[in-house]
Each structure stands twice: as structure tokens, then as C-alpha cells.
C-alpha positions in Angstrom: 41.1 116.8 99.5 41.0 120.9 98.5 44.0 122.7 99.8 41.4 124.4 101.7 40.2 121.6 103.5 44.0 120.1 104.6 44.7 123.7 105.8 43.3 122.7 109.5 46.5 120.4 109.7 48.6 123.6 109.5 47.2 124.7 112.7 47.7 121.7 114.4 51.1 121.4 113.5 51.9 124.8 114.9 49.4 123.9 118.5 52.9 120.8 118.7 55.1 123.8 119.0 53.2 125.4 122.0 53.5 124.8 125.6 49.5 124.5 125.6 49.1 127.8 127.4 47.9 130.4 125.6 47.4 129.1 122.6 46.1 131.7 120.7 49.3 134.4 121.0 51.7 131.4 120.4 49.8 130.5 117.2 50.0 133.8 115.9 53.6 134.2 116.7 54.3 131.6 114.7 52.8 132.4 111.9 54.0 135.7 111.6 57.0 134.3 112.3 57.3 131.5 109.7 55.6 134.4 107.2 58.9 136.6 108.1 60.6 133.6 107.0 58.9 132.7 103.7 59.5 136.5 102.9 63.4 136.1 103.4 63.4 133.6 101.0 61.5 134.6 98.2 64.1 138.2 98.5 67.1 135.9 98.0 65.4 134.4 95.5 65.4 137.3 93.5 69.2 137.4 93.8 70.9 134.5 92.3 74.2 136.0 91.7 73.8 137.7 94.7 77.4 136.5 97.3 74.7 136.1 100.3 73.0 133.3 98.1 76.2 131.3 97.8 76.5 130.9 101.5 73.5 128.8 102.0 75.3 125.8 103.1 72.1 124.1 104.0 70.1 124.7 100.8 72.9 124.0 98.2 71.8 121.3 96.3 74.1 120.7 93.2 74.0 116.8 92.3 76.4 117.2 89.3 79.0 118.2 91.9 80.2 114.8 94.4 80.1 117.5 97.5 78.4 120.6 97.9 80.1 123.2 100.3 79.6 127.5 101.0 81.7 129.7 99.0 82.0 132.9 100.8 84.5 133.7 103.4 82.6 135.0 106.1 83.9 132.8 108.7 87.5 133.3 108.5 89.6 131.4 111.3 93.6 133.4 111.7 95.7 130.4 112.4 98.1 132.0 114.8 95.8 133.4 116.8 93.6 129.9 116.6 96.8 128.3 117.9 96.9 130.6 120.9 93.3 130.6 121.9 93.8 126.4 122.1 97.2 126.6 123.2 98.0 122.9 125.1 95.0 121.3 123.2 96.1 117.5 122.6 94.6 118.0 119.0 97.0 121.1 118.2 99.9 120.7 120.7 100.9 124.9 119.4 103.1 126.5 121.2 101.5 130.1 123.0 105.2 131.7 121.1 104.4 131.0 117.9 103.2 133.5 116.5 103.0 133.5 112.4 103.4 129.8 110.6 105.9 131.5 108.8 108.5 131.7 111.6 109.7 127.7 111.6 109.6 127.6 115.9 109.1 124.6 117.7 106.2 122.6 118.1 105.2 118.5 118.9 106.1 116.4 117.0 102.8 114.2 117.6 100.1 116.8 116.9 101.2 119.5 114.8 98.4 121.0 113.1 100.0 123.4 110.5 102.2 120.4 109.4 99.9 118.3 108.4 97.6 120.4 106.7 100.5 121.9 104.4 101.4 118.0 104.0 98.1 117.8 103.4 97.8 121.0 100.7 100.5 120.1 99.2 99.7 117.3 96.7 96.1 119.1 96.0 97.4 122.4 95.6 100.3 120.1 92.7 97.0 118.6 91.0 95.4 121.4 90.5 98.9 123.4 89.1 99.3 120.5 86.7 95.3 120.6 85.7 95.9 123.9 84.7 99.4 123.1 82.9 97.4 120.4 80.8 94.3 122.6 79.8 96.9 125.5 78.8 99.3 124.1 76.8 100.2 126.9 74.8 100.8 129.1 77.8 104.5 129.6 79.0 103.2 131.3 82.3 102.2 128.1 83.6 105.5 126.3 84.0 105.8 122.9 83.1 104.2 119.9 84.3 106.1 117.7 86.6 107.3 114.4 84.3 109.7 113.2 86.6 109.4 111.9 89.3 112.2 112.5 91.3 111.0 116.5 90.5 108.0 116.4 92.8 108.0 117.7 95.4 107.3 115.3 98.7 105.5 116.1 102.1 109.2 117.1 103.3 108.8 120.3 101.2 105.1 121.1 102.7 106.7 123.7 104.7 108.8 125.3 102.5 106.8 126.2 99.7 102.8 125.8 100.8 101.2 129.2 101.9 98.0 130.4 103.6 97.0 133.1 102.2 96.6 136.3 104.8 97.3 133.2 107.6 93.8 132.6 107.5 91.2 129.1 106.9 87.3 129.7 106.4 84.8 127.4 108.1 82.4 126.0 107.3 79.3 125.0 109.1 77.6 122.2 106.5 78.6 119.9 103.9 76.4 117.7 101.6 78.3 114.5 99.5 76.5 113.1 96.8 77.0 109.6 95.9 74.9 106.6 94.3 72.7 104.3 95.9 72.4 100.0 95.0 69.3 101.2 92.8 71.8 103.5 90.4 69.9 106.7 92.1 71.4 109.3 93.2 71.3 109.9 97.0 72.6 113.1 99.1 74.1 113.1 102.7 74.5 116.1 105.2 77.2 116.2 107.5 77.2 119.1 110.2 80.3 119.1 112.6 78.6 120.9 115.3 76.2 118.1 115.7 76.4 114.1 115.8 75.6 113.7 112.5 79.4 114.3 111.7 81.0 110.6 110.7 82.6 109.4 107.2 83.5 107.0 105.4 86.4 106.7 102.7 87.9 103.6 101.2 91.1 102.0 102.5 93.9 101.2 100.8 94.7 98.0 102.2 95.8 96.2 98.6 98.9 93.8 98.8 101.6 95.3 96.6 103.2 91.6 96.1 100.4 90.0 94.6 97.4 92.7 94.3 95.0 91.0 96.9 93.3 92.9 99.3 93.5 92.4 102.8 92.5 94.3 106.3 89.1 96.3 106.6 87.5 98.0 103.4 86.6 101.6 104.7 87.8 104.0 107.0 85.7 105.8 109.1 86.3 109.5 110.7 84.4 111.8 113.0 84.6 115.6 111.0 85.9 118.1 113.5 85.7 120.9 111.1 84.7 121.8 107.3 87.5 124.5 105.9 88.5 125.8 102.6 92.1 127.8 102.4 93.3 130.0 99.6 96.6 128.3 98.7 100.2 129.7 97.9 102.4 127.2 95.9 106.1 128.9 95.5 107.7 125.1 94.6 109.0 123.7 91.4 106.3 123.8 88.9 104.9 127.2 90.2 102.8 129.3 87.8 102.4 132.0 89.4 101.5 133.5 93.3 98.1 133.5 92.5 96.0 131.8 95.5 93.6 128.6 94.4 91.2 127.7 96.5 91.1 124.0 98.0 88.7 122.3 100.6 89.0 119.9 103.8 88.1 118.4 106.2 89.8 118.7 109.7 88.8 114.9 111.0 89.6 112.6 114.2 90.0 109.3 113.0 88.1 105.5 114.3 90.8 102.6 114.4 88.7 99.4 113.5 89.0 97.0 116.6 89.4 93.4 116.4 88.8 93.0 112.8 89.1 89.2 112.7 85.9 88.6 115.0 83.6 91.0 113.6 82.3 91.9 110.1 79.9 89.7 107.7 82.0 86.2 109.0 81.4 86.3 112.2 77.6 88.2 112.7 79.1 91.4 114.5 78.8 94.9 113.7 82.2 96.1 113.2 83.5 97.4 115.8 85.8 100.7 116.4 87.5 103.2 119.0 89.3 106.5 118.8 93.1 105.8 119.4 95.0 107.6 122.1 95.3 111.3 121.2 99.4 111.3 121.4 99.4 109.2 118.5 100.5 109.8 115.6 97.5 108.9 113.3 94.8 110.1 115.7 93.7 113.3 113.3 94.2 114.4 109.9 92.6 115.8 106.9 90.5 114.7 104.4 89.4 116.0 100.7 86.2 115.8 100.2 86.4 114.6 96.9 87.6 111.5 99.0 84.6 110.6 101.2 82.4 108.0 100.5 78.9 109.1 102.2 78.0 109.9 105.9 78.0 106.9 108.0 76.3 106.4 111.3 78.1 105.2 114.2 76.9 103.3 117.4 78.1 103.9 121.1 78.2 100.7 122.9 77.2 101.3 126.1 78.0 99.0 127.4 81.6 99.4 127.1 81.1 103.1 129.2 82.0 106.4 128.7 86.2 107.5 128.6 85.3 110.2 130.9 82.8 109.8 134.1 82.7 113.2 134.8 81.2 114.3 131.1 84.7 116.8 131.1 86.8 116.3 128.2 90.9 116.9 127.6 90.6 118.4 124.4 88.0 120.8 123.6 89.0 120.7 119.5 88.3 117.0 119.8 85.3 117.2 121.6 85.6 113.9 123.7 83.5 114.8 126.5 81.0 112.5 125.6 83.7 109.3 124.2 82.7 106.3 124.5 85.5 103.2 125.0 84.1 101.2 121.8 81.5 102.0 119.0 79.5 99.8 116.8 79.4 100.9 112.3 75.5 100.8 112.0 74.5 98.9 108.8 70.7 98.4 107.4 69.2 97.4 104.5 66.4 99.7 102.9 62.9 97.6 103.0 62.7 98.0 99.3 65.5 95.5 99.0 64.6 93.5 101.9 61.2 93.3 100.3 62.3 92.0 97.3 64.0 89.2 98.6 61.5 88.4 100.6 63.1 89.0 104.3 60.3 90.1 106.9 61.5 93.8 108.6 
């Protein structure tokens, strides 16, 4: 068909967005709105080096990278203020007397947001410094590379050596992950922590050190509470300079697998998961986006019911108002693969 013959589909698509009243007026408003959006996009395309072009988190799609996340710092989160605004939240347990994370004030031993974040960022910043030192072997200002395991700082040293520049982390609405599909093609998934598309899966390290065999469930599952980046300053051994390095991370709430022996492929049942109690040490954590395999489909077990019948949760950060007691890990077979094997869909 010619383009002119297909144009009637445009008006039909716009009609579905009206409420059936004053249709010509609503169609004209929709047309003007679409025209303005096209003009805005065209203006942005003319600015390839503009900072605002980098902040289009829903548009950035570079399959050469393992993941894509925003580059700007338009949504800063001041950490001490974040603690004060969420005082008593089970996901953070920050005391309202905390004014700056540089001061060692008593906090909950269970869910200490900042200590966990520092412990996560420490090995990440050390890896960045190692790569810089290896790539500049003749530059004395880059210090030394850790050659001895005993020289490497541990997570207990994170509070002394890891600092956030300006006491800030920077929030991003979207994060896109790229992966290889079963037929060796490139696929991508996008998460938005403010929507239901916020679940990810990672490889679990269940290798038995004694014989090298794999035990337990092969994957980890988590709900992403937020996608952030931070400008991290490291001051410990092996420090090259006091320049901040950008590090991306995800704040997650972990799922735990329920009855792995009675679910899975062997029993022809979907894997079942649930959220552990918030007061447990491993209920929340941080993830490097590079470790994410892809997003996953978490299906509520409606028969088990919800945790909060009144729809009121106990944690604003964890967004637990709509939590169910159990969930299923959704699995599916692509249609083309099922057709090749002769299966009926």
C-alpha cells in the first residue's frame, strides 16, 4: 500500500485515545501534541554533544556495552537528608541524629544502608584503580598495584577509605541490560524501579569448594529499588590520587528461593520465591549492573494472598504495600524454538 492509503490508520489510532466525546477537538489536540514531540526530538538530534542528549535514559541503546544508564547528575540524592527523610524505615534504619556519613554515629547492625554501600563500592573502586595502574605502568603518580592479598583492604576498611563526593548519590529512572539470546542474537531488557518491571536475575555462586560441584539454585533474584551512580573517592592503600571515580550500582531487595528440592525442572513446577523478613542481614543489598544477566518475570502466587490486607506497608523505600507471601519465577519457550521442536503452543 502507498503511504497515502495507510494514513487512515493514523486517525484510527488517535481515535482509540479519546473518550468518544468532542472527537474532532480531541483528535486535533492529540495531533498537535505529537507534532510538538516530534519537533522536540528533532531539536535534540541536532545536539549530539549536548548533555541533555545523554540524559535520555529511555533512548540510549548501545549494544556494545553490557548495560546502559544515564550520564547526567540532574537527580542528586543528599545521603544525610535521605536518612532524615526516611528515619526508622526498615530498609535503611538510619538514625535521625546522623548529619554526615563522615561521622561514626551508632546505626542499626542489621540494615545499615551506608556501610553496605561502602562495602559494595570498595572492591569496585579497587578494580578501577588496578586497571588504571596497569594501563599506565610508567606513570609514578598512579601508585602501586596490589600484589599481595594481604595488602588489599577488606570490607571492614570501607568506612575508613571510601567516601562519596559531596555526600551525594545520583538517581536514574531507567537501566537497560544487553544479553545474548539462545539463538546467538542480541537482546535487551529495560528496568524502571518505579514500575512492575523492576526484577532482575544474577548467577549464584553455589560451587562446592571441596569438589568443584555446583549445589543449590543456579540463580539469584532481586527487585530493584533504585538505580544510582556515585562519584567515589578512595583514600586507602594503593590510592593514585584524590580524584573521584564514577561507579554505577543498583539498590535491591533480595528474593529467597522456597523449597528448591520440590520445584524446578525435576518436579515440573515453577520455582517459588519470597521476600525474607526485612530485619534479616541479607534482605537488602547492592548490585553491580555488570553482574546482571537480564530481567525476569516474577508472578505473584495469588492463592497465598498478600502480606498486608489493608494495603499499607511498613517501608516506603521497600515499596512493600503490595507484597505477596509467595511468587513464581516465570518461564517461557520462544515460539520459534517450540515450533522447531514440534511442540504445540
